[in-house]
Biopython code that builds the backbone (N, CA, C, O; Angstrom):
import numpy as np
from Bio.PDB.StructureBuilder import StructureBuilder

atoms = [
    (1, "UNK", "N", (72.372, 203.458, 101.090)),
    (1, "UNK", "CA", (71.677, 203.012, 99.874)),
    (1, "UNK", "C", (71.445, 201.501, 99.923)),
    (1, "UNK", "O", (70.347, 201.028, 99.629)),
    (2, "UNK", "N", (72.483, 200.748, 100.294)),
    (2, "UNK", "CA", (72.352, 199.281, 100.333)),
    (2, "UNK", "C", (71.269, 198.845, 101.315)),
    (2, "UNK", "O", (70.533, 197.887, 101.078)),
    (3, "UNK", "N", (71.197, 199.581, 102.425)),
    (3, "UNK", "CA", (70.198, 199.248, 103.434)),
    (3, "UNK", "C", (68.787, 199.386, 102.854)),
    (3, "UNK", "O", (67.929, 198.532, 103.081)),
    (4, "UNK", "N", (68.559, 200.458, 102.111)),
    (4, "UNK", "CA", (67.236, 200.686, 101.508)),
    (4, "UNK", "C", (66.901, 199.582, 100.501)),
    (4, "UNK", "O", (65.773, 199.091, 100.454)),
    (5, "UNK", "N", (67.889, 199.204, 99.703)),
    (5, "UNK", "CA", (67.687, 198.128, 98.722)),
    (5, "UNK", "C", (67.374, 196.821, 99.445)),
    (5, "UNK", "O", (66.472, 196.082, 99.050)),
    (6, "UNK", "N", (68.129, 196.545, 100.505)),
    (6, "UNK", "CA", (67.922, 195.318, 101.274)),
    (6, "UNK", "C", (66.513, 195.285, 101.871)),
    (6, "UNK", "O", (65.826, 194.264, 101.825)),
    (7, "UNK", "N", (66.099, 196.425, 102.433)),
    (7, "UNK", "CA", (64.763, 196.494, 103.035)),
    (7, "UNK", "C", (63.683, 196.229, 101.993)),
    (7, "UNK", "O", (62.719, 195.507, 102.248)),
    (8, "UNK", "N", (63.860, 196.821, 100.822)),
    (8, "UNK", "CA", (62.866, 196.635, 99.766)),
    (8, "UNK", "C", (62.825, 195.172, 99.318)),
    (8, "UNK", "O", (61.749, 194.609, 99.120)),
    (9, "UNK", "N", (63.990, 194.568, 99.161)),
    (9, "UNK", "CA", (64.055, 193.162, 98.751)),
    (9, "UNK", "C", (63.421, 192.246, 99.793)),
    (9, "UNK", "O", (62.699, 191.312, 99.446)),
    (10, "UNK", "N", (63.688, 192.512, 101.060)),
    (10, "UNK", "CA", (63.119, 191.645, 102.094)),
    (10, "UNK", "C", (61.603, 191.824, 102.165)),
    (10, "UNK", "O", (60.878, 190.876, 102.467)),
    (11, "UNK", "N", (61.124, 193.041, 101.885)),
    (11, "UNK", "CA", (59.675, 193.266, 101.861)),
    (11, "UNK", "C", (59.038, 192.489, 100.709)),
    (11, "UNK", "O", (57.977, 191.885, 100.870)),
    (12, "UNK", "N", (59.693, 192.510, 99.551)),
    (12, "UNK", "CA", (59.197, 191.764, 98.394)),
    (12, "UNK", "C", (59.207, 190.267, 98.700)),
    (12, "UNK", "O", (58.248, 189.553, 98.405)),
    (13, "UNK", "N", (60.301, 189.809, 99.294)),
    (13, "UNK", "CA", (60.436, 188.402, 99.651)),
    (13, "UNK", "C", (59.331, 187.981, 100.618)),
    (13, "UNK", "O", (58.720, 186.926, 100.449)),
    (14, "UNK", "N", (59.078, 188.808, 101.630)),
    (14, "UNK", "CA", (58.036, 188.508, 102.612)),
    (14, "UNK", "C", (56.679, 188.410, 101.930)),
    (14, "UNK", "O", (55.900, 187.495, 102.198)),
    (15, "UNK", "N", (56.407, 189.364, 101.044)),
    (15, "UNK", "CA", (55.115, 189.381, 100.374)),
    (15, "UNK", "C", (54.963, 188.163, 99.457)),
    (15, "UNK", "O", (53.872, 187.605, 99.338)),
    (16, "UNK", "N", (56.055, 187.756, 98.814)),
    (16, "UNK", "CA", (56.006, 186.554, 97.976)),
    (16, "UNK", "C", (55.730, 185.317, 98.820)),
    (16, "UNK", "O", (54.932, 184.460, 98.439)),
    (17, "UNK", "N", (56.388, 185.231, 99.957)),
    (17, "UNK", "CA", (56.170, 184.085, 100.848)),
    (17, "UNK", "C", (54.719, 184.036, 101.304)),
    (17, "UNK", "O", (54.105, 182.970, 101.348)),
    (18, "UNK", "N", (54.169, 185.222, 101.649)),
    (18, "UNK", "CA", (52.793, 185.270, 102.121)),
    (18, "UNK", "C", (51.838, 184.842, 101.011)),
    (18, "UNK", "O", (50.924, 184.050, 101.238)),
    (19, "UNK", "N", (52.057, 185.370, 99.813)),
    (19, "UNK", "CA", (51.197, 184.997, 98.688)),
    (19, "UNK", "C", (51.294, 183.510, 98.399)),
    (19, "UNK", "O", (50.292, 182.860, 98.100)),
    (20, "UNK", "N", (52.505, 182.973, 98.490)),
    (20, "UNK", "CA", (52.709, 181.546, 98.254)),
    (20, "UNK", "C", (51.935, 180.726, 99.283)),
    (20, "UNK", "O", (51.260, 179.755, 98.943)),
    (21, "UNK", "N", (52.047, 181.140, 100.561)),
    (21, "UNK", "CA", (51.328, 180.417, 101.619)),
    (21, "UNK", "C", (49.825, 180.480, 101.386)),
    (21, "UNK", "O", (49.121, 179.485, 101.559)),
    (22, "UNK", "N", (49.332, 181.662, 100.990)),
    (22, "UNK", "CA", (47.896, 181.795, 100.753)),
    (22, "UNK", "C", (47.453, 180.929, 99.582)),
    (22, "UNK", "O", (46.383, 180.322, 99.620)),
    (23, "UNK", "N", (48.281, 180.874, 98.542)),
    (23, "UNK", "CA", (47.963, 180.045, 97.379)),
    (23, "UNK", "C", (47.922, 178.577, 97.771)),
    (23, "UNK", "O", (46.994, 177.852, 97.412)),
    (24, "UNK", "N", (48.941, 178.147, 98.515)),
    (24, "UNK", "CA", (48.989, 176.752, 98.962)),
    (24, "UNK", "C", (47.775, 176.440, 99.827)),
    (24, "UNK", "O", (47.152, 175.388, 99.689)),
    (25, "UNK", "N", (47.446, 177.381, 100.730)),
    (25, "UNK", "CA", (46.300, 177.160, 101.606)),
    (25, "UNK", "C", (45.020, 177.020, 100.784)),
    (25, "UNK", "O", (44.208, 176.131, 101.041)),
    (26, "UNK", "N", (44.840, 177.901, 99.795)),
    (26, "UNK", "CA", (43.641, 177.819, 98.956)),
    (26, "UNK", "C", (43.573, 176.487, 98.230)),
    (26, "UNK", "O", (42.510, 175.872, 98.135)),
    (27, "UNK", "N", (44.723, 176.045, 97.714)),
    (27, "UNK", "CA", (44.762, 174.771, 96.996)),
    (27, "UNK", "C", (44.412, 173.614, 97.926)),
    (27, "UNK", "O", (43.633, 172.731, 97.566)),
    (28, "UNK", "N", (44.993, 173.625, 99.119)),
    (28, "UNK", "CA", (44.746, 172.540, 100.075)),
    (28, "UNK", "C", (43.285, 172.526, 100.492)),
    (28, "UNK", "O", (42.658, 171.468, 100.554)),
    (29, "UNK", "N", (42.741, 173.714, 100.781)),
    (29, "UNK", "CA", (41.339, 173.789, 101.191)),
    (29, "UNK", "C", (40.433, 173.352, 100.045)),
    (29, "UNK", "O", (39.475, 172.606, 100.245)),
    (30, "UNK", "N", (40.752, 173.828, 98.835)),
    (30, "UNK", "CA", (39.963, 173.438, 97.666)),
    (30, "UNK", "C", (39.985, 171.933, 97.458)),
    (30, "UNK", "O", (38.958, 171.308, 97.190)),
    (31, "UNK", "N", (41.181, 171.364, 97.586)),
    (31, "UNK", "CA", (41.340, 169.920, 97.427)),
    (31, "UNK", "C", (40.559, 169.181, 98.511)),
    (31, "UNK", "O", (39.864, 168.205, 98.230)),
    (32, "UNK", "N", (40.680, 169.653, 99.747)),
    (32, "UNK", "CA", (39.981, 169.033, 100.872)),
    (32, "UNK", "C", (38.475, 169.084, 100.699)),
    (32, "UNK", "O", (37.775, 168.101, 100.943)),
    (33, "UNK", "N", (37.979, 170.252, 100.272)),
    (33, "UNK", "CA", (36.535, 170.407, 100.075)),
    (33, "UNK", "C", (36.044, 169.478, 98.966)),
    (33, "UNK", "O", (34.999, 168.840, 99.095)),
    (34, "UNK", "N", (36.807, 169.410, 97.882)),
    (34, "UNK", "CA", (36.437, 168.527, 96.768)),
    (34, "UNK", "C", (36.391, 167.074, 97.224)),
    (34, "UNK", "O", (35.456, 166.334, 96.919)),
    (35, "UNK", "N", (37.424, 166.691, 97.962)),
    (35, "UNK", "CA", (37.521, 165.325, 98.456)),
    (35, "UNK", "C", (36.345, 164.986, 99.369)),
    (35, "UNK", "O", (35.684, 163.961, 99.200)),
    (36, "UNK", "N", (36.097, 165.867, 100.339)),
    (36, "UNK", "CA", (35.016, 165.634, 101.299)),
    (36, "UNK", "C", (33.667, 165.633, 100.593)),
    (36, "UNK", "O", (32.801, 164.814, 100.900)),
    (37, "UNK", "N", (33.490, 166.556, 99.644)),
    (37, "UNK", "CA", (32.220, 166.620, 98.912)),
    (37, "UNK", "C", (31.967, 165.324, 98.152)),
    (37, "UNK", "O", (30.863, 164.780, 98.192)),
    (38, "UNK", "N", (32.988, 164.833, 97.460)),
    (38, "UNK", "CA", (32.842, 163.570, 96.723)),
    (38, "UNK", "C", (32.523, 162.419, 97.667)),
    (38, "UNK", "O", (31.685, 161.567, 97.371)),
    (39, "UNK", "N", (33.203, 162.411, 98.801)),
    (39, "UNK", "CA", (32.999, 161.390, 99.828)),
    (39, "UNK", "C", (31.557, 161.435, 100.336)),
    (39, "UNK", "O", (30.910, 160.398, 100.485)),
    (40, "UNK", "N", (31.054, 162.661, 100.603)),
    (40, "UNK", "CA", (29.700, 162.822, 101.126)),
    (40, "UNK", "C", (28.653, 162.457, 100.084)),
    (40, "UNK", "O", (27.625, 161.865, 100.413)),
    (41, "UNK", "N", (28.913, 162.808, 98.831)),
    (41, "UNK", "CA", (27.979, 162.442, 97.763)),
    (41, "UNK", "C", (27.890, 160.917, 97.671)),
    (41, "UNK", "O", (26.805, 160.353, 97.526)),
    (42, "UNK", "N", (29.045, 160.267, 97.757)),
    (42, "UNK", "CA", (29.084, 158.806, 97.675)),
    (42, "UNK", "C", (28.290, 158.167, 98.813)),
    (42, "UNK", "O", (27.660, 157.125, 98.632)),
    (43, "UNK", "N", (28.324, 158.799, 99.980)),
    (43, "UNK", "CA", (27.615, 158.233, 101.136)),
    (43, "UNK", "C", (26.221, 158.825, 101.309)),
    (43, "UNK", "O", (25.486, 158.431, 102.214)),
    (44, "UNK", "N", (25.856, 159.773, 100.442)),
    (44, "UNK", "CA", (24.539, 160.397, 100.543)),
    (44, "UNK", "C", (24.405, 161.322, 101.739)),
    (44, "UNK", "O", (23.315, 161.472, 102.290)),
    (45, "UNK", "N", (25.513, 161.949, 102.148)),
    (45, "UNK", "CA", (25.483, 162.797, 103.344)),
    (45, "UNK", "C", (25.527, 164.291, 103.027)),
    (45, "UNK", "O", (25.588, 165.120, 103.935)),
    (46, "UNK", "N", (25.496, 164.635, 101.724)),
    (46, "UNK", "CA", (25.854, 165.996, 101.344)),
    (46, "UNK", "C", (25.046, 167.072, 102.065)),
    (46, "UNK", "O", (25.618, 168.043, 102.559)),
    (47, "UNK", "N", (23.729, 166.912, 102.131)),
    (47, "UNK", "CA", (22.912, 167.982, 102.709)),
    (47, "UNK", "C", (22.535, 167.738, 104.161)),
    (47, "UNK", "O", (21.703, 168.459, 104.712)),
    (48, "UNK", "N", (23.132, 166.735, 104.788)),
    (48, "UNK", "CA", (22.815, 166.472, 106.188)),
    (48, "UNK", "C", (23.655, 167.364, 107.092)),
    (48, "UNK", "O", (24.668, 167.918, 106.665)),
    (49, "UNK", "N", (23.230, 167.498, 108.332)),
    (49, "UNK", "CA", (23.982, 168.295, 109.308)),
    (49, "UNK", "C", (25.384, 167.732, 109.497)),
    (49, "UNK", "O", (26.357, 168.474, 109.625)),
    (50, "UNK", "N", (25.466, 166.415, 109.510)),
    (50, "UNK", "CA", (26.770, 165.768, 109.688)),
    (50, "UNK", "C", (27.701, 166.121, 108.537)),
    (50, "UNK", "O", (28.876, 166.422, 108.744)),
    (51, "UNK", "N", (27.163, 166.080, 107.327)),
    (51, "UNK", "CA", (27.962, 166.406, 106.150)),
    (51, "UNK", "C", (28.479, 167.834, 106.192)),
    (51, "UNK", "O", (29.642, 168.092, 105.882)),
    (52, "UNK", "N", (27.605, 168.764, 106.579)),
    (52, "UNK", "CA", (27.996, 170.175, 106.665)),
    (52, "UNK", "C", (29.056, 170.361, 107.749)),
    (52, "UNK", "O", (30.048, 171.061, 107.545)),
    (53, "UNK", "N", (28.838, 169.726, 108.903)),
    (53, "UNK", "CA", (29.795, 169.838, 110.008)),
    (53, "UNK", "C", (31.155, 169.282, 109.610)),
    (53, "UNK", "O", (32.193, 169.857, 109.939)),
    (54, "UNK", "N", (31.140, 168.158, 108.899)),
    (54, "UNK", "CA", (32.383, 167.536, 108.460)),
    (54, "UNK", "C", (33.135, 168.453, 107.501)),
    (54, "UNK", "O", (34.352, 168.604, 107.602)),
    (55, "UNK", "N", (32.405, 169.061, 106.573)),
    (55, "UNK", "CA", (33.012, 169.994, 105.629)),
    (55, "UNK", "C", (33.661, 171.172, 106.334)),
    (55, "UNK", "O", (34.783, 171.562, 106.011)),
    (56, "UNK", "N", (32.942, 171.741, 107.306)),
    (56, "UNK", "CA", (33.476, 172.882, 108.058)),
    (56, "UNK", "C", (34.699, 172.477, 108.859)),
    (56, "UNK", "O", (35.662, 173.235, 108.975)),
    (57, "UNK", "N", (34.651, 171.274, 109.411)),
    (57, "UNK", "CA", (35.766, 170.765, 110.202)),
    (57, "UNK", "C", (37.024, 170.644, 109.349)),
    (57, "UNK", "O", (38.116, 171.019, 109.776)),
    (58, "UNK", "N", (36.858, 170.118, 108.139)),
    (58, "UNK", "CA", (37.998, 169.953, 107.236)),
    (58, "UNK", "C", (38.592, 171.308, 106.862)),
    (58, "UNK", "O", (39.812, 171.473, 106.862)),
    (59, "UNK", "N", (37.734, 172.280, 106.544)),
    (59, "UNK", "CA", (38.216, 173.619, 106.195)),
    (59, "UNK", "C", (38.949, 174.228, 107.385)),
    (59, "UNK", "O", (40.035, 174.789, 107.238)),
    (60, "UNK", "N", (38.348, 174.111, 108.558)),
    (60, "UNK", "CA", (38.934, 174.663, 109.777)),
    (60, "UNK", "C", (40.292, 174.028, 110.053)),
    (60, "UNK", "O", (41.253, 174.716, 110.397)),
    (61, "UNK", "N", (40.359, 172.725, 109.900)),
    (61, "UNK", "CA", (41.606, 172.000, 110.119)),
    (61, "UNK", "C", (42.666, 172.454, 109.123)),
    (61, "UNK", "O", (43.826, 172.651, 109.486)),
    (62, "UNK", "N", (42.263, 172.620, 107.870)),
    (62, "UNK", "CA", (43.194, 173.078, 106.838)),
    (62, "UNK", "C", (43.758, 174.447, 107.150)),
    (62, "UNK", "O", (44.957, 174.682, 106.999)),
    (63, "UNK", "N", (42.897, 175.351, 107.586)),
    (63, "UNK", "CA", (43.337, 176.709, 107.917)),
    (63, "UNK", "C", (44.271, 176.680, 109.121)),
    (63, "UNK", "O", (45.304, 177.349, 109.130)),
    (64, "UNK", "N", (43.900, 175.898, 110.141)),
    (64, "UNK", "CA", (44.720, 175.810, 111.350)),
    (64, "UNK", "C", (46.084, 175.218, 111.041)),
    (64, "UNK", "O", (47.109, 175.693, 111.528)),
    (65, "UNK", "N", (46.079, 174.173, 110.222)),
    (65, "UNK", "CA", (47.300, 173.472, 109.872)),
    (65, "UNK", "C", (48.293, 174.386, 109.170)),
    (65, "UNK", "O", (49.492, 174.344, 109.447)),
    (66, "UNK", "N", (47.787, 175.213, 108.258)),
    (66, "UNK", "CA", (48.673, 176.050, 107.452)),
    (66, "UNK", "C", (48.927, 177.410, 108.079)),
    (66, "UNK", "O", (49.766, 178.173, 107.601)),
    (67, "UNK", "N", (48.206, 177.712, 109.145)),
    (67, "UNK", "CA", (48.437, 178.983, 109.822)),
    (67, "UNK", "C", (48.047, 180.162, 108.954)),
    (67, "UNK", "O", (47.293, 180.027, 107.990)),
    (68, "UNK", "N", (48.576, 181.318, 109.314)),
    (68, "UNK", "CA", (48.170, 182.529, 108.605)),
    (68, "UNK", "C", (49.017, 182.707, 107.345)),
    (68, "UNK", "O", (48.829, 183.673, 106.606)),
]
sb = StructureBuilder()
sb.init_structure("model")
sb.init_model(0)
sb.init_chain("A")
sb.init_seg("    ")
for serial, (resi, resn, name, xyz) in enumerate(atoms, 1):
    if name == "N":
        sb.init_residue(resn, " ", resi, " ")
    sb.init_atom(name, np.array(xyz, "f"), 0.0, 1.0, " ", f" {name:<3s}", serial, name[0])
structure = sb.get_structure()
């Protein structure tokens, strides 16, 4: 019985950790996108190829940094 309870608790714990990581990742990416967008607007780069590439780079970096 204890083993089953332990397994269920560890599954819940794992799922909470995953949700937490996903939430943090979303927040970081959202923050990064907002920051980069404001930066690009200030420099007038928003719709340029460079601006788009920079935005994608930041998102990609954020995802890589935080892993899955």
